[in-house]
C-alpha positions as CSV (number, residue, x, y, z in Angstrom):
1,M,87.0,78.8,123.9
2,Q,88.0,81.7,121.4
3,N,88.5,85.7,122.0
4,K,85.9,87.6,120.7
5,L,86.9,90.5,118.2
6,W,84.6,92.8,117.3
7,I,84.9,95.0,113.8
8,F,83.5,98.7,112.9
9,G,85.0,100.2,110.1
10,D,83.7,101.1,106.3
11,S,84.4,99.4,103.0
12,F,88.2,98.7,104.3
13,A,86.3,95.5,106.4
14,D,83.3,95.5,104.6
15,P,83.1,91.6,104.2
16,D,80.3,92.3,101.2
17,Y,82.7,94.3,99.7
18,N,84.0,93.5,96.2
19,T,84.5,89.4,97.3
20,T,84.1,88.0,94.4
21,G,87.1,86.1,93.9
22,A,88.8,87.0,97.4
23,E,87.1,83.8,99.2
24,H,90.1,82.4,99.6
25,Y,92.2,85.4,100.5
26,Q,89.4,88.1,101.5
27,W,91.7,89.2,105.6
28,C,88.3,89.8,107.8
29,K,86.4,86.7,106.6
30,R,90.0,84.5,107.3
31,L,89.9,85.8,110.8
32,E,86.7,83.6,111.3
33,Q,89.6,81.0,111.7
34,H,91.0,82.3,114.4
35,Y,88.5,84.6,116.6
36,E,84.6,84.4,117.3
37,V,84.2,88.1,114.7
38,T,81.0,90.0,115.0
39,N,81.9,92.7,112.0
40,M,79.6,95.7,111.8
41,A,82.4,97.3,109.0
42,V,79.5,98.2,106.7
43,Y,80.6,100.3,103.2
44,G,80.0,104.3,103.3
45,S,79.7,104.6,106.7
46,G,81.2,107.2,109.4
47,P,83.6,107.2,112.3
48,Q,80.4,108.1,114.2
49,W,77.9,105.4,113.4
50,S,81.0,102.5,114.2
51,L,81.3,104.4,117.7
52,N,77.5,104.1,118.3
53,N,77.5,101.3,116.9
54,F,81.0,100.0,120.0
55,L,78.9,101.7,122.1
56,K,75.6,100.0,122.0
57,M,77.7,96.5,122.4
58,L,79.6,97.6,125.4
59,D,77.7,95.7,128.1
60,S,78.8,92.4,126.8
61,A,82.4,93.4,126.2
62,D,85.1,91.7,128.5
63,K,88.9,90.9,128.5
64,N,88.3,88.3,126.7
65,T,86.4,90.8,123.7
66,N,89.5,92.6,121.2
67,V,88.6,96.0,118.9
68,L,89.4,96.5,114.9
69,F,88.0,99.8,115.0
70,I,88.8,101.6,111.5
71,E,88.3,105.1,111.4
72,S,86.6,106.2,107.9
73,T,86.7,109.8,106.8
74,V,84.7,111.9,109.1
75,Y,82.9,114.2,106.3
76,R,80.8,110.9,106.2
77,L,78.3,112.2,109.2
78,D,75.2,109.7,110.5
79,L,72.7,112.3,111.2
80,G,69.8,109.0,112.3
81,C,68.2,109.7,109.3
82,W,68.6,108.0,106.7
83,E,68.2,103.9,106.0
84,K,71.9,102.7,105.3
85,P,74.7,103.5,106.0
86,K,75.9,104.0,102.3
87,N,73.3,107.3,102.8
88,Q,75.1,109.4,105.0
89,I,76.2,112.3,103.9
90,A,79.5,113.4,102.6
91,I,79.3,116.3,102.8
92,H,82.3,117.7,101.3
93,K,80.9,116.9,97.5
94,I,78.1,118.8,98.0
95,A,79.3,121.6,99.2
96,K,81.8,121.5,96.0
97,G,78.4,120.8,93.5
98,Q,79.3,117.3,93.1
99,N,75.8,116.0,94.8
100,R,73.0,116.8,95.0
101,H,70.7,115.9,98.2
102,P,66.6,116.4,98.8
103,Q,66.8,117.6,101.8
104,S,69.1,120.5,100.8
105,E,68.2,123.3,102.6
106,F,68.3,121.2,106.1
107,L,71.9,120.6,104.8
108,K,72.5,124.4,104.5
109,G,73.0,124.9,108.0
110,V,75.0,121.3,108.7
111,V,77.5,122.8,106.2
112,K,78.3,125.6,107.6
113,Y,79.0,123.5,111.4
114,V,81.6,120.9,109.4
115,L,83.0,122.4,106.7
116,T,86.1,124.1,108.6
117,E,89.3,123.4,109.5
118,D,88.2,123.6,113.3
119,F,86.1,120.3,112.6
120,E,88.4,118.5,110.2
121,N,91.8,118.8,112.8
122,A,89.2,118.1,115.8
123,E,86.8,115.9,115.1
124,P,89.4,112.7,114.2
125,L,90.6,113.5,117.6
126,K,87.3,113.1,119.5
127,I,87.0,110.0,118.0
128,L,90.5,108.7,118.7
129,A,89.7,110.2,122.5
130,T,86.9,108.1,123.0
131,V,87.2,105.2,121.3
132,Q,91.3,104.7,123.1
133,N,89.2,105.7,126.9
134,L,86.8,102.5,125.6
135,S,90.0,100.5,125.7
136,R,89.6,99.7,130.0
137,Y,86.0,97.6,129.5
138,V,88.2,95.3,126.5
139,N,91.1,93.2,126.1
140,K,92.9,95.0,123.5
141,I,92.0,98.0,120.3
142,L,93.3,97.5,117.0
143,Y,93.0,101.7,115.7
144,L,92.9,102.2,112.0
145,P,92.8,105.1,110.5
146,V,92.3,105.4,107.0
147,I,93.1,109.0,106.1
148,E,95.7,111.2,108.1
149,A,94.8,114.1,110.9
150,P,97.3,116.5,111.1
151,F,96.7,116.5,115.2
152,R,95.4,112.3,115.7
153,K,98.6,112.4,117.0
154,Y,97.5,114.1,120.0
155,G,95.0,112.5,121.0
156,I,97.3,109.6,122.0
157,N,97.4,108.3,125.7
158,K,100.8,106.5,125.8
159,K,99.8,104.7,129.1
160,V,97.2,103.1,127.6
161,K,98.9,99.5,126.8
162,N,96.3,97.8,124.7
163,F,95.3,100.6,122.3
164,Y,98.1,101.0,119.1
165,M,97.7,102.7,116.3
166,P,100.3,102.0,113.4
167,D,102.1,105.0,111.7
168,F,100.4,103.9,108.4
169,R,97.1,105.0,106.3
170,L,94.1,102.5,105.0
171,M,93.8,104.8,102.3
172,E,98.1,105.5,102.0
173,K,98.3,101.7,101.6
174,S,95.5,100.9,99.2
175,D,96.8,104.1,96.6
176,A,100.9,102.5,96.6
177,E,99.1,99.3,94.5
178,P,100.5,99.1,92.0
179,E,96.6,97.6,90.9
180,C,95.6,101.4,92.4
181,K,94.5,102.9,89.4
182,R,92.8,106.1,89.7
183,P,90.3,107.8,88.7
184,W,88.2,104.4,88.8
185,P,86.2,104.5,85.8
186,D,83.6,102.0,87.3
187,G,85.0,102.6,90.9
188,D,87.5,99.7,92.7
189,I,87.0,96.2,92.0
190,R,89.4,95.4,94.8
191,C,88.4,93.5,97.4
192,N,87.9,96.0,100.7
193,H,90.7,98.2,98.5
194,F,93.0,95.5,98.2
195,S,94.7,93.3,96.4
196,E,95.7,90.0,97.9
197,Y,99.1,91.0,99.9
198,N,97.7,93.7,101.4
199,H,94.7,91.2,102.5
200,D,98.4,89.2,103.7
201,Y,99.7,92.0,105.2
202,M,95.9,92.8,107.3
203,Y,95.7,89.4,108.4
204,N,99.4,89.3,109.3
205,L,99.1,92.9,111.2
206,I,95.3,92.1,113.4
207,T,96.9,88.6,114.0
208,G,100.0,89.4,115.4
209,Y,98.9,92.0,117.9
210,F,96.0,90.0,119.2
211,N,97.7,87.2,119.6
212,D,100.7,88.6,121.9
């Protein structure tokens, strides 16, 4: 019987994100050879949306369940009123005037709430601490943040032995590739923002941790 692997996150793990030509090396698809994979990652989603999905699935978790949680940017707000994750609000872009949203009047209050240094510092810490606390219900959790957050490190409880957060950040690894050409005129064309060698890296990281 294969162990279960639940995947939560955004386009870094979305099985349908820019897959043309990458079918043979996409890391999240290759994991299906070893685990019973349930991939809830969706392009454009935020960490609160991922956490809510994790919570809804907890009743079916057991000690054969492994979790890969990708913490995407906290500025993607899941307000529970949009049909698709990609419609979640990138609040900093609205504040800078880069984007407009049809519910702009309602968003004024939200903007005031989240556009503070306190929110930016505390929110990643809350997400991490909550996910780490849920490790008691599963076998192991691998936690991969997309970007750095200054106080996230203080949320780590070193006594929790089945929770692991590596030192690197996904966006940093993606941007360090020679193939990364920001700004992208037509968007990032790489599958899950990685070239083949970093798909191999992700695959080896994940299987190495969960099979240990």
